[in-house]
C-alpha positions, -999 to 999 in steps of 0.1 A, spaced: 76 212 -110 45 188 -95 16 188 -120 -12 217 -107 -27 205 -73 -62 193 -79 -89 217 -63 -112 210 -33 -145 197 -41 -175 218 -29 -195 185 -24 -183 153 -12 -214 125 -28 -204 100 -51 -220 92 -87 -245 61 -90 -229 29 -76 -206 14 -100 -209 -24 -83 -239 -35 -104 -215 -40 -129 -206 -79 -139 -180 -95 -160 -192 -126 -172 -154 -140 -179 -146 -135 -138 -158 -161 -115 -196 -148 -105 -184 -160 -67 -147 -164 -54 -143 -183 -27 -144 -178 9 -106 -176 10 -95 -163 -20 -58 -168 -15 -58 -202 -41 -73 -179 -67 -43 -152 -68 -15 -166 -52 10 -191 -63 20 -229 -46 55 -219 -56 72 -206 -31 99 -194 -54 77 -170 -72 74 -135 -66 48 -126 -42 30 -92 -28 23 -95 12 1 -74 28 17 -64 58 -13 -39 69 -46 -26 50 -60 -5 76 -61 34 80 -40 57 101 -61 46 134 -61 10 124 -89 -12 135 -98 -17 158 -99 20 168 -90 28 202 -121 29 222 -146 20 197 -170 -11 203 -185 -11 169 -195 -43 152 -161 -43 131 -137 -34 157 -156 -63 183 -155 -85 155 -139 -119 159 -129 -122 123 -87 -119 125 -94 -102 88 -115 -74 107 -79 -68 127 -60 -43 105 -27 -26 110 -11 4 93 -12 -3 57 21 -14 43 30 -42 17 64 -61 12 73 -79 -18 96 -110 -21 114 -127 -50 138 -152 -52 170 -124 -51 150 -94 -37 130 -81 -8 113 -46 -13 95 -27 19 66 -2 9 63 22 38 76 13 76 46 26 94 42 23 133 29 -13 133 62 -26 108 80 -45 137 46 -63 149 42 -71 109 76 -81 101 75 -107 130 41 -119 122 45 -120 81 85 -132 87 100 -110 67 138 -123 60 151 -95 37 150 -56 27 168 -47 2 149 -15 -1 123 8 8 102 31 -12 79 54 5 46 65 -5 45 96 18 58 108 54 26 107 71 35 89 106 10 58 98 40 51 69 72 61 85 70 58 121 86 26 123 119 30 102 141 31 130 131 -8 133 146 -13 101 181 -17 114 177 -50 126 180 -61 89 209 -40 85 224 -63 113 208 -94 99 218 -83 63 255 -69 75 248 -39 49 230 -5 43 192 -3 29 183 16 1 152 43 5 136 60 -22 110 86 -21 102 118 -40 117 150 -31 92 162 -12 93 130 9 130 132 8 133 166 23 104 155 49 122 124 59 160 140 60 143 167 81 123 144 105 146 115 111 179 141 113 196 114 135 198 88 109 205 111 81 225 134 94 235 117 126 262 134 151 296 124 147 296 110 186 262 94 180 266 55 187 267 31 154 234 14 163 215 38 141 197 23 114 221 24 82 199 39 55 209 54 23 179 78 13 176 85 -27 156 109 -48 132 88 -69 136 104 -106 122 77 -126 117 34 -126 144 14 -102 154 -23 -105 159 -46 -73 171 -76 -81 144 -89 -108 118 -63 -98 115 -33 -119 96 -4 -99 76 24 -115 67 54 -98 34 66 -99 30 99 -87 -7 105 -75 -28 128 -54 -32 127 -13 -59 154 -8 -38 185 -21 -5 167 -13 19 151 -42 27 112 -33 34 77 -45 20 49 -57 39 20 -71 40 -5 -101 58 -35 -98 53 -59 -132 14 -61 -137 7 -50 -99 2 -12 -88 -3 -3 -53 -16 32 -44 -29 37 -6 -35 72 6 -52 79 -34 -78 105 -36 -69 110 -74 -46 103 -104 -31 129 -123 -39 127 -160 1 119 -166 1 89 -143 -24 70 -164 -8 54 -192 17 44 -166 -9 20 -151 -15 5 -188 -14 -36 -186 -19 -35 -147 -39 -69 -140 -37 -67 -103 -43 -32 -84 -43 -28 -44 -56 5 -38 -72 28 -12 -108 27 -1 -114 41 33 -149 39 32 -182 36 15 -189 76 19 -165 102 -2 -134 115 20 -115 147 9 -81 130 7 -90 94 4 -107 73 -24 -142 57 -14 -150 23 -22 -168 38 -52 -140 58 -63 -116 28 -61 -138 7 -82 -142 29 -107 -102 31 -112 -104 -5 -116 -131 -2 -139 -111 23 -158 -80 -1 -159 -99 -31 -168 -78 -52 -139 -85 -85 -135 -87 -80 -96 -90 -53 -74 -80 -54 -34 -93 -26 -11 -69 -13 15 -59 18 39 -98 8 47 -112 22 80 -135 3 104 -165 11 87 -157 -15 62 -168 -49 75 -149 -76 54 -180 -104 61 -205 -80 45 -183 -60 19 -183 -82 -10 -224 -78 -10 -214 -39 -23 -185 -48 -49 -181 -64 -85 -172 -99 -81 -138 -87 -91 -130 -67 -63 -129 -74 -24 -114 -63 8 -76 -70 15 -64 -83 49 -35 -83 67 -12 -113 56 -30 -116 24 -8 -127 -6 -8 -119 -40 10 -137 -70 32 -111 -89 46 -112 -122 76 -89 -125 
């Protein structure tokens, strides 16, 4: 049985801003580009690639003419949230949203051994059919992992993949869907599921070594906090500065980083209310908005 669902809050406001906190052990100002600070120049080293860090609408938002949606800064252009982890002997995808084909081409994804789903909202699964190209390239099926709720939903919504007709063409994605019941190893990378809440819906975050990924999170159950001990870098939902019923605000995300004592925090699943050129003014020195294409060194 899942943990008890958190109650709906009666008001949507956050506590005093946490961004005044400073850590003397970290640089007071990061370079304009943080890639050199967090990634390794060694191409063989495991790395996290941010494929998308936008909310369900993506950024720019269709029909919007706000400053962020019309920005000339490419870092303000955000595809739907997803990450790809590449090590010397494995490629791991977290979620396959509607932008997956574009993301795979743009970031030159060359290998997908396993896919881990956080949940089954459209912006996280509606690119699943494009996984079939990796079946052709790799000449094998791809292992997919989800919790019991997401597994049942995926089997129902994508029945043509998981319960195909016998006379259907063989060009379907060849995916082996497994129910998560603990940690999983893919190549040399151990994957630890992190049960979290998305409003009143139980979903999954994931830990890979000293890195944790929690998109679409609004609350972290008590039982999950011990699984986050020792995390040094976190990529976490920070939808906007104001509170939201099913996503963490920027202040709430920073509070998670404070509690864990992380060295670096990156915001993801961001709306067009966050401008990457000005957001740093409201964040501690160890926290920044991510951007599509960001690479983060991983210690699996």
